[in-house]
N, CA and C of each residue as an Amber inpcrd file, in Angstrom:
protein
   273
  88.8470000 142.5420000  70.3620000  87.5610000 142.6260000  69.9400000
  86.7770000 143.4520000  71.1780000  85.9740000 144.3990000  70.7530000
  85.4540000 145.3400000  71.7550000  84.2940000 144.5450000  72.4010000
  83.7670000 144.4490000  73.4850000  82.6790000 144.1350000  74.0080000
  81.6340000 144.9160000  73.9480000  81.2630000 145.3460000  73.0310000
  80.1260000 146.7650000  73.1540000  78.6900000 146.1230000  73.1970000
  78.3610000 144.8390000  72.3470000  77.1430000 144.4770000  72.4760000
  76.7200000 143.7370000  73.6210000  77.6330000 143.2020000  74.5210000
  77.4970000 142.7060000  75.8510000  77.2900000 143.6660000  76.6950000
  78.0640000 144.7450000  76.7070000  77.8490000 145.9080000  77.8420000
  76.4490000 146.6900000  77.5420000  76.1040000 146.8170000  76.2750000
  74.7040000 147.4400000  76.1400000  73.6500000 146.6260000  76.1440000
  73.8480000 145.3450000  76.3540000  72.7310000 144.4880000  76.4900000
  72.7070000 144.3560000  77.9530000  73.6280000 144.3640000  78.7610000
  73.3610000 144.3890000  80.2990000  72.7240000 145.8210000  80.6420000
  73.2140000 146.8990000  80.2030000  72.4810000 148.0910000  80.4860000
  71.0490000 148.2170000  80.2180000  70.7800000 147.7030000  79.0840000
  69.4300000 147.6740000  78.5630000  68.5890000 146.8690000  79.4350000
  69.1100000 145.6020000  79.7260000  68.4380000 144.5600000  80.3850000
  67.9790000 145.1580000  81.7820000  69.0340000 145.9380000  82.5820000
  68.6880000 146.6280000  83.8440000  67.8810000 147.5360000  83.8290000
  67.8600000 148.6350000  82.8180000  66.8110000 149.6400000  82.4300000
  65.4390000 149.0690000  82.2660000  65.3830000 148.0800000  81.4140000
  64.0960000 147.5310000  80.8810000  63.4140000 146.9070000  81.9820000
  64.2330000 146.0930000  82.5610000  63.4810000 145.5120000  84.0810000
  63.0360000 146.5220000  84.9480000  63.7440000 147.4270000  85.2880000
  63.5130000 148.6490000  86.5150000  62.1520000 149.2420000  85.7870000
  62.1450000 149.5930000  84.6630000  60.9350000 150.6070000  84.1020000
  59.7510000 149.3920000  83.9890000  59.8400000 148.2980000  83.7660000
  58.7730000 147.3480000  83.6680000  58.2680000 146.9780000  85.0190000
  59.1950000 146.9830000  85.8480000  58.6320000 146.6360000  87.4150000
  58.3320000 147.7290000  88.3640000  58.6830000 148.9120000  87.7450000
  58.5810000 150.0370000  88.8940000  57.1130000 150.5090000  89.0540000
  56.0520000 150.0510000  88.6600000  54.6460000 150.3000000  89.0060000
  54.1910000 149.1860000  89.9540000  54.7610000 148.0490000  90.3140000
  54.7400000 147.2160000  91.1140000  55.5210000 147.4080000  92.4990000
  54.8400000 147.0270000  93.8360000  55.6220000 147.0320000  94.8780000
  56.6450000 146.1070000  94.9410000  57.8050000 146.5060000  95.3940000
  58.1120000 147.3890000  96.5240000  58.3870000 148.8930000  95.9470000
  58.5460000 148.9670000  94.6580000  59.1080000 150.2810000  94.0630000
  58.0290000 151.1470000  93.8670000  56.9680000 150.7450000  93.4480000
  55.6590000 151.4590000  93.2990000  55.8790000 152.9370000  93.0530000
  56.2960000 153.0400000  91.7110000  56.5440000 154.6180000  91.1490000
  55.6500000 154.7500000  90.1200000  54.4950000 155.4890000  90.3480000
  53.5500000 155.3930000  89.3520000  53.4400000 156.8460000  88.4790000
  52.8160000 156.7080000  87.3390000  52.6570000 158.2050000  86.5120000
  51.4180000 158.5390000  86.4390000  50.3700000 158.0950000  87.0280000
  48.8070000 158.3580000  86.9550000  48.5120000 157.2490000  85.9500000
  47.5970000 157.9860000  85.0790000  46.9580000 157.0160000  84.0620000
  48.0840000 156.2550000  83.0740000  49.1540000 156.9300000  82.7790000
  50.3670000 156.5160000  82.0470000  51.0950000 155.3490000  82.5430000
  50.6340000 154.8410000  83.7640000  51.5910000 153.7620000  84.4570000
  51.7330000 152.6770000  83.8100000  50.5520000 152.1560000  83.3080000
  50.4650000 150.9400000  82.4490000  51.0710000 151.0220000  81.2310000
  51.3740000 152.2020000  80.6610000  52.2160000 152.2340000  79.3910000
  53.7620000 151.6130000  79.7690000  54.2440000 151.8460000  81.1390000
  55.4540000 151.4700000  81.2150000  55.6600000 150.0430000  81.2190000
  54.7490000 149.3020000  81.4210000  55.1500000 147.8470000  81.4460000
  55.3710000 147.2450000  79.8640000  54.9060000 147.6770000  78.8190000
  55.3070000 147.1500000  77.4150000  56.4690000 147.8710000  77.2050000
  56.6480000 149.4070000  77.4260000  57.9970000 149.7690000  77.1800000
  59.3020000 149.3390000  77.8810000  59.1240000 149.1530000  79.2110000
  60.0500000 148.3970000  79.6640000  60.3450000 147.2000000  79.0380000
  59.4190000 146.2490000  78.9290000  59.5290000 144.9370000  78.4200000
  60.0960000 144.9190000  77.0670000  60.1130000 146.0370000  76.3430000
  60.4660000 146.1590000  75.0290000  62.0770000 146.2510000  75.0720000
  62.3450000 147.3340000  76.1550000  63.7840000 147.6130000  76.2630000
  64.4580000 146.3200000  76.7520000  63.9070000 145.6320000  77.6280000
  64.4350000 144.1470000  78.0020000  64.7330000 143.5140000  77.0160000
  63.7600000 143.2570000  76.0770000  63.9770000 142.2220000  74.8760000
  65.0350000 142.8120000  73.8710000  65.1170000 144.1580000  73.9600000
  66.1760000 144.7530000  72.9270000  67.5150000 144.3560000  73.6690000
  67.6970000 144.5320000  75.0000000  68.8260000 144.0270000  75.5230000
  69.2340000 142.4450000  75.3650000  68.1360000 141.6170000  75.5450000
  68.4940000 140.3340000  75.2750000  68.8050000 140.0480000  73.8620000
  68.1600000 140.5360000  73.0860000  68.4170000 140.3750000  71.6480000
  70.2250000 140.9600000  71.2810000  70.5490000 142.0510000  71.8980000
  72.0560000 142.4500000  71.7840000  73.1110000 141.3650000  72.5140000
  72.4220000 140.5920000  73.5370000  72.9310000 139.5320000  74.3790000
  73.1920000 138.2740000  73.5560000  72.0990000 138.0260000  72.7600000
  72.3400000 136.9540000  71.5220000  73.1540000 137.3910000  70.5610000
  73.2960000 138.6610000  70.1220000  74.0510000 139.0080000  69.1010000
  75.5490000 138.9570000  69.6240000  75.7000000 139.3060000  70.9020000
  77.2400000 138.8550000  71.3770000  77.6730000 137.7850000  71.3620000
  76.6640000 136.9860000  71.8720000  76.8300000 135.3460000  71.8180000
  77.3210000 134.8280000  70.5660000  76.6580000 135.1400000  69.4240000
  76.9570000 134.8560000  68.2650000  78.1130000 135.3590000  67.4640000
  78.4180000 136.5780000  67.9650000  79.4990000 137.0770000  67.6360000
  80.6790000 136.6370000  68.2600000  80.7560000 135.8410000  69.3310000
  81.7180000 135.2160000  70.0830000  82.5170000 136.3680000  70.8520000
  81.8460000 137.2510000  71.5290000  82.4750000 138.2700000  72.1590000
  83.2460000 137.6950000  73.4420000  84.3480000 138.3410000  73.6750000
  84.9880000 137.7060000  74.7370000  84.4830000 138.1690000  76.3190000
  84.5830000 137.4460000  77.2830000  84.1720000 137.7730000  78.6410000
  82.9520000 137.1940000  79.1080000  82.5990000 137.5590000  80.3640000
  81.4680000 136.6440000  80.9220000  80.1870000 137.4070000  80.7090000
  80.2850000 138.9990000  80.5050000  79.1180000 139.8140000  80.6740000
  77.9990000 139.2320000  79.4340000  78.4450000 138.5000000  78.4160000
  77.3310000 138.0870000  77.3690000  76.4600000 136.6990000  78.0110000
  77.0100000 136.1840000  79.1150000  76.1750000 135.0260000  79.6390000
  75.4130000 135.6680000  80.7800000  75.5040000 136.9170000  81.1410000
  74.6580000 137.4820000  82.1370000  73.2210000 137.8780000  81.3310000
  73.7150000 138.4870000  80.0030000  72.3460000 138.6360000  79.4500000
  71.4720000 137.5830000  79.0810000  72.0810000 136.3690000  78.8720000
  71.5920000 135.4030000  78.3040000  70.7160000 134.5450000  79.5390000
  71.2520000 134.6760000  80.8020000  70.9080000 134.2820000  82.0010000
  69.4900000 134.8460000  82.2370000  69.5010000 136.4090000  81.9010000
  68.3860000 136.9980000  82.4070000  67.0670000 136.6950000  81.5120000
  67.1200000 135.7250000  80.7180000  65.9480000 135.4920000  79.9100000
  64.8390000 134.6150000  80.7920000  65.5090000 134.1680000  81.7880000
  64.6270000 133.4920000  82.8670000  63.4960000 134.4720000  83.4720000
  64.2780000 135.7590000  83.7000000  63.6910000 136.7530000  84.2490000
  62.5370000 137.1660000  83.4730000  62.5900000 137.3050000  82.0720000
  61.7490000 137.5980000  81.1830000  60.6050000 136.7290000  81.2260000
  60.7190000 135.4220000  81.5050000  59.7420000 134.2210000  81.5580000
  59.0120000 134.4750000  82.8840000  59.7540000 134.9150000  83.9370000
  59.0450000 135.2610000  85.1820000  58.2640000 136.2810000  85.1020000
  58.5830000 137.1360000  84.4490000  57.8640000 138.6490000  84.3600000
  56.4100000 138.1890000  83.5230000  56.4010000 137.3390000  82.4710000
  55.3540000 137.2040000  81.7840000  54.5000000 136.3670000  82.7790000
  55.0180000 135.4810000  83.3810000  53.8710000 134.4570000  84.2670000
  53.4650000 135.5290000  85.4170000  54.2860000 136.5190000  86.0560000
  53.8340000 137.5280000  87.0300000  52.5800000 138.2120000  86.2230000
  52.7470000 138.5260000  85.2030000  51.6900000 139.5120000  84.7540000
  50.4300000 138.7220000  84.4480000  50.6340000 137.6750000  83.9130000
  49.4310000 136.7790000  83.6950000  48.8050000 136.2350000  85.1410000
  49.5600000 136.1560000  86.2070000  49.0670000 135.8850000  87.4660000
  48.2910000 137.0820000  88.0030000  48.8520000 138.2530000  87.7680000
  48.2950000 139.5540000  88.4720000  46.8770000 140.0640000  87.4250000
  47.0420000 140.0610000  86.3800000  45.9020000 140.5400000  85.3680000
  45.0320000 139.5010000  85.0310000  45.4110000 138.0820000  85.0690000
  44.4240000 137.0630000  84.6120000  44.0590000 137.1970000  83.3430000
  44.9870000 137.7350000  82.4430000  44.5190000 137.8550000  80.8230000
  43.7510000 138.8750000  80.6900000  43.5440000 139.9510000  81.4730000
  42.7110000 140.9840000  81.3570000  43.3770000 142.4340000  81.3700000
  44.5780000 142.4310000  80.4740000  45.2090000 143.7370000  80.4750000
  44.5170000 144.9800000  79.7160000
């Protein structure tokens, strides 16, 4: 069985986390007025990766990569807490 869901999930998780975090220090890559749009876009890409990781887990793909996608759910929770701490609910 090919491990396509787990590979794509890890790729999307890494890309999504990078895009969502890139306007915050230490990376701090900004796009001017459109910088705040990167937060929900990156988080949506991250959630897509987590969904593919769950699909890989449910389809019982072989390998360890699917567990990395499921472990990254903690990063998503920390990211939401991070956003509420910074913006205080005023996004």
